[in-house]
KOLDO-54424 format. One line per 4 residues: their letters; for each residue z, y, x of C-alpha. Coordinates in Angstrom, 3 decimals. Example, Ala and Ser with C-alpha at 12.3 -4.5 7.8 and 13.67 -1.06 7.14 Angstrom:
as) 7.800,-4.500,12.300; 7.140,-1.060,13.670
end
This chain:
mvdg) 16.316,-10.687,17.289; 13.590,-8.800,19.308; 10.380,-7.719,17.865; 7.605,-9.314,19.885
ttgd) 5.026,-6.651,18.976; 7.132,-3.592,20.244; 9.937,-5.159,22.411; 12.483,-3.256,20.005
idrd) 15.182,-4.884,17.806; 14.418,-5.105,14.339; 16.759,-2.812,12.729; 15.834,-3.534,9.093
trrv) 15.401,-7.219,9.407; 16.149,-9.224,6.015; 17.450,-12.665,6.481; 16.721,-15.432,3.978
avtv) 18.421,-18.946,3.810; 16.550,-21.800,1.901; 16.476,-25.533,2.340; 13.256,-27.363,3.070
getf) 10.909,-27.396,-0.166; 12.541,-24.480,-1.798; 10.684,-21.442,-2.522; 11.590,-17.816,-2.238
pvrl) 10.283,-14.483,-3.546; 9.240,-11.420,-1.884; 8.542,-8.302,-3.844; 6.898,-5.269,-2.537
wedr) 5.410,-1.720,-4.096; 1.544,-1.545,-3.339; -0.656,1.388,-4.252; -4.070,0.158,-4.501
trge) -5.405,3.338,-5.405; -4.669,4.637,-1.931; -6.093,1.547,-0.558; -2.707,-0.137,0.347
ewvp) -2.446,-3.983,0.930; 0.585,-6.044,1.982; -0.557,-8.730,4.523; 1.576,-11.434,5.741
sfdr) 1.920,-13.035,8.965; 3.868,-16.243,9.584; 3.704,-19.752,10.879; 1.807,-21.756,8.423
tala) 3.356,-25.192,9.789; 6.822,-23.671,8.905; 6.161,-21.779,5.791; 3.479,-22.001,3.101
lend) 2.351,-19.042,0.619; 2.392,-20.754,-2.775; 1.733,-17.616,-4.949; 0.509,-14.060,-4.317
eflr) 0.214,-11.860,-7.502; -0.019,-8.303,-8.236; 1.377,-6.805,-11.443; 0.124,-3.184,-12.408
tisg) 3.069,-1.179,-13.422; 1.241,2.101,-13.698; -1.436,2.661,-16.252; -4.259,4.900,-16.034
navd) -7.841,4.835,-15.471; -7.714,5.950,-11.876; -4.513,4.582,-10.793; -3.984,0.887,-9.532
agrr) -0.403,0.819,-8.500; 2.416,-1.877,-8.876; 4.272,-4.792,-7.554; 3.113,-7.392,-5.317
lfef) 4.924,-10.714,-5.655; 4.595,-13.239,-2.545; 6.238,-16.518,-3.173; 6.837,-18.712,-0.079
rair) 7.613,-22.421,0.114; 9.975,-23.555,3.280; 7.919,-26.513,5.008; 9.806,-27.134,8.407
eglh) 13.444,-26.529,9.444; 14.468,-23.955,12.071; 14.487,-20.209,12.195; 11.123,-18.651,11.070
rlvl) 9.796,-15.101,11.388; 7.719,-13.545,8.293; 6.332,-10.338,8.889; 4.684,-8.242,5.939
ekrm) 2.582,-5.231,7.114; 1.214,-2.539,4.458; -2.428,-2.129,5.867; -4.964,0.537,4.920
gwkf) -8.472,-0.197,5.226; -9.632,2.611,7.415; -6.387,2.365,9.845; -5.969,0.273,12.896
taed) -1.995,0.305,12.586; 0.247,-0.580,9.661; 1.562,2.159,7.440; 4.956,0.092,6.882
rrvf) 6.281,-3.168,7.757; 9.004,-5.565,6.634; 10.543,-8.423,8.663; 12.273,-11.610,7.398
lvtv) 14.180,-14.053,9.198; 13.897,-17.274,7.224; 16.585,-19.962,8.269; 15.426,-23.331,6.873
tahg) 17.817,-26.176,6.609; 17.348,-29.857,5.771; 18.404,-30.652,2.145; 22.203,-30.393,1.455
dagh) 22.816,-28.484,4.691; 22.725,-24.979,3.073; 25.394,-26.024,0.150; 22.675,-27.027,-2.000
a) 22.921,-30.345,-3.773
end
């Protein structure tokens, strides 16, 4: 698939297959001590962000790092693009980026009963 922001093909695109109404998780490491924050970008008519949690896994007075869990629900059939960018408050460009191609099918079309 062609990346619309750079014109390049996404080499690390992950594929997800779900049915309408089904949820799927995305787990990412986030170091809030450094000012990191994952920001999702997606078509809100196709996917819904159901849950956004941060679980601190490193303890310490000055350290705030851990796992960020996003949970999305499929709303509409089709092929949808979900992009998560790791942002830093003082930078204009993303530090990192994860791209997901989400195939959403009608109930029963993806082998689910």
